[in-house]
N, C-alpha and C positions, 0 to 999 in steps of 0.2 A: 619499487614501491612497496609500502606496507599498508594493508587495508583491514580495517575492522568492521564486522557486520554484527550488530546485535539483533536479536530475533532470527539468527541464521538458520535455526531449524525449522522455521515456518516455510509456506510454499513460496512466497516472494524471496525470502532469504536464500533458500535452495536454488532457485532459478537465477538469482543474482550471481551466486557464487559460480554456478556452471557457466554464466556468461563471461565473467571475468577470467576464468580458466581457458575458456575457449578463445577468447581475444588475447589471452597472454599478457593482458596489461590493461592500463587504463590513461587515457589522455596522453598517448604516445610514449608512455613509460613503462618498462617492463614489471610485471608483478613478481615480487620476490617473497613476499610472506602474507599469509592470511591469518587473521585471529577472528574465530566464529564462536559467538556466545549465545546462549539461550538458556531457559530455565532447565531444560533437558539438553545433554550435550550434543551438539550437532555431529552427523557423521563426518569423517574425514573424507574430501572428495577425492576421487580417482583422477588420474591423469595430469597431476600438478606436481612439478618437480620442486617446487620451493618449499619453504617452510610453512607448516601448518599447525596452529594451536587451536584446539577446540576445548570448550569448558561449559559446564553447567553452572551457570553464574545469575545472581540476582542482582542487577546493577542498580536497584534501589538500595542495596546495602553500599554505604560509602567506601568500605574497604573493597569490596569487589569492583566497583567503579574505578577506583584508583588503580586497581590491578590491570584492568581491561585497557587503559590507555598508557600504562607505564613503559611500553614499547614505543610510545610516540608514533602512532599509525598516521601516515600521510593524509588518508581520507577515512571518515567514519560514516557508515551507512546505520542510521539509527532507525530500525524496524520494529524492534521489541514494543509490544503493546497488548493490552487487553482489549478484546474487539467489543462492538457496540452492545449487543444484547447482554452480554456478560458483565460490562461496565455498569448497565443500567439495573442489574438484578444483584450486583455485588459491588455497592458503592466504595467500601473500603479498599477493596483489590484494585478498582478501576484508578482510584486516586493514588494508591501505592506504586503502582507499575506506571501509568500513563503520565503522571506528574511528577511524582517523587523519584521515579527511576530516571526520567529524563534530565531532572535538575541535577541529580546526582552524576550523571555522565557529564553534564556541562560543567559542574563544579571540578570535577576530577581533572578535566582538561585545563581549567583555568589555574588549577593548582600546580600543574606542571611548571608553568611560567617558562623563563629563559627564551622568551620569543615564540614559544610552541603556539601554533594557530592552525589546526588542521581544517580541511574543507569537511564540514559535517552536513550531511544530507538527511533531513528529517521526514519520514513519511507521514504527513498529516492526511486530513481527510475532508471531503466536502461536507461533513456532518458539522463543520464549525459554523455553517450557516443555519438559519432557522427562519421559518414562516413569519409572516407574509412574504412572498417573493414576487419580483416583477416577472414578466415573461420569459426573460433570459437574464440571469445574474452576471452582472459586469465585475471587473477584477476590483472595483473600489466599493462593492457592496459591504456593508457592516456585519460584523461577526456578532450574531446573537442566537447562539446554538440552543436547540431545545431538548437535549439528551445530556446526560452526564459524560457520555464517551465524547460528544461534540464539545462540550465545556472543557474536558481535559486536553483535547487537541488544541483547541483555541488557546489555552493557558500556556501551552508547550510552545505555540508559535510565537507568543509574546515574549517568553524567556528567551527563544532561539534568536529573535530579533534584537533583544536588548544585548545578550551576551556578544553578538556580532557587531552591533554598534560600538560597545565597549572595547572591541579588539580582542576578546578572549578566545572566539572561534570565528571561522569563516562559514556561516551558516548558510542554507538553502533549504527552505521547507516546500515540498510538493503535495499539494492536495489532491489525493488520489480519488479517481470515481470508484464506484462499485466494480471490483475486479472480477470479472467473469470471462471464461468459464474456470472455477477453480478445479484442480484435479483432486482426486482423494475423496475422503469422506467429509461430510459437513462439519462445519464448526459452530461456534456458537454466536457468530454475527447474526443481527437481524436480516442483513442482507443475503444471508446464505442461500435462500430460496431462488434467488436470480440466477445462481450457477446450477442448482439442484435441478431445476426444471429443464435444463439442457443435458447436463451430465448424466443424470440417471437413465433418462429415456434412450440415449444414444448407446448405453450399454445394456439395454434390455430390462431396465429397472423402472419400477413405479416412482413418480416424484409427486410430492404434495406441494400445492399451491395455497399459501396462507393469506394472499390478498386478492383483491380484484385485478381483473385484466387491464383496467384502465389506469392502473398505478403507472406513472411516468418517471423514469430515473435516467441517470447517466452513467455510461459504462466504458470500460476499456479492458482489453484482454491482459492476462499475465505477461505476455511476450511485450506489449506496449508499456506496462508497469516497469518491467526491468529497464526498458529503453528511457523511460523518463527519470530513472535513478543514474544511469549512466550518463545521460546528457546534463543533469543537475550537477554531476561531480566534476563536470569540465567547463561549466560556465564562468567566464571572468567575472570577477566581482564587479568591474567598472561597467559591465553591460547589465548587471542585475540591479544595481542601485540599492537604494536603502529599504525599498520594500520587497523583502527577501521570500516571502510566501507567496507561492504562486498556485493558481487553480489549473489544474492539468486539462487538456483537450479530452473529449470523448465523444461517444455516440449516445444520442437522446433517443429513447423509444419508450412505449408502453410494454407491459408485460404480454399484452395482446400481440404486439408486434414482434415480440421475442419469439413467441409460440409461432407465429406465421413464419419467421424465418427458419425456424426448426424444421416446419412442415416443408418449406421450399426445398431445404436441403437433404432432409431424411425421410420426408414422407409422412402420410397420415397415420400410419401404424405407430411410428415411433413418437409423433406428437399426441397422439392418443393414450399414451402412458401417464400423462399428467392428470392428477385427482385433485379437485378442490377441497381443501381442508382449512377453513377460515381459523386465524389465529389473532385474536383482538390485540395482544400485545405487540406482535411484529406490525400488525396494521398501524398501530398508534404511533409506533417508533418512526415507520417509514413514511407515514403521512407528514411528519415534521421535517423531512429532508428535501433537499432542493432537487430539482430534476432537470434544469436546463440552463446552460452557462454560455457566457461570450468570453472565452479565455484569450483575449487580445494579445496581452503580454505573452503568455506562454507560447502561443503560436510564433509570434514575432521573435521570440528567442530559440526558436527551432525544435520545440517539442512537437512529437507526432503521434497520433493514435490511429485507429481503424477509420475507414470511411462509412461502415455500415456493420449492423449487428450480423449480417450473413458473414462478413469477414471475421468477426469475433468467433463464431462457431466453427468456420474452416479453420482458424488458427489453432483451436481446441483439437479438433480431429487430427490435424496434422501433428501437433506437438505431444498429444497425450495418447491417441488411438491408433497412431501408426496408419493414418487413412482410412481406417475401417469403422463401420457403423454396424450395430447388433440389427439383425433383420427383426 
């Protein structure tokens, strides 16, 4: 099997690559080749005996997109994208990467022809939904995003569905919750503080909280996100049906409940490293995001997330900190 990952240098891309190599395959087929693309060249993974191609590539460029699929990968994980706050601050960049880049990739696949129809898993977002919301958002809730990022993701979902309907690709879109706790340094996502208020205190550093503790949101761990992608790649098209964009399961909790979970697991001293620092831009973006879902279809199709935010924190401590917490 040949697998292509766009956005492979990002956190989810790196973790997905590691999972595929650890599993030595996908859907019962051995992994023979990996093509890893990003705007900066991803590092070649260790411990993989198969062929690996890495490249710094802008898939919004038609030529680059065609080169990416020239090897006819069996599965494409399309993770490349400009994150929420950056897409809001730089409209042109968001459109170029999130819309033009996706469509260039889809068109490149279509141009191959000759019956080529790979499974393409697209990482969408719950930002495709916009307020006002019901108490729990059902699978058939309308897409009315209130940010440029959410709009760009929603437009790509529509392209994905139409290219799939026309038989050009075999697509699945998965709307990811906010993924926490993200390792490493903060990125430009408006949702970044959901991770930083857990990540930094656990390693002895101060974290800034830009919103009120009453903010309610939908979360899943990086471990769960990779599991979503792997599971989506193996879903039979006849089980999925024509509505190919799915909202993923997650944990719904307030920021205050996040902090309480941190306090239960790591103690008062660690939780005390969070400092309030209101940010009106972040608060306004987050206020338009959905917070609670009823993902009946995804659960019926076998997608799984954590049961509590405590589980999400424990996954981070196990996967990123070697089980250790800074005193």
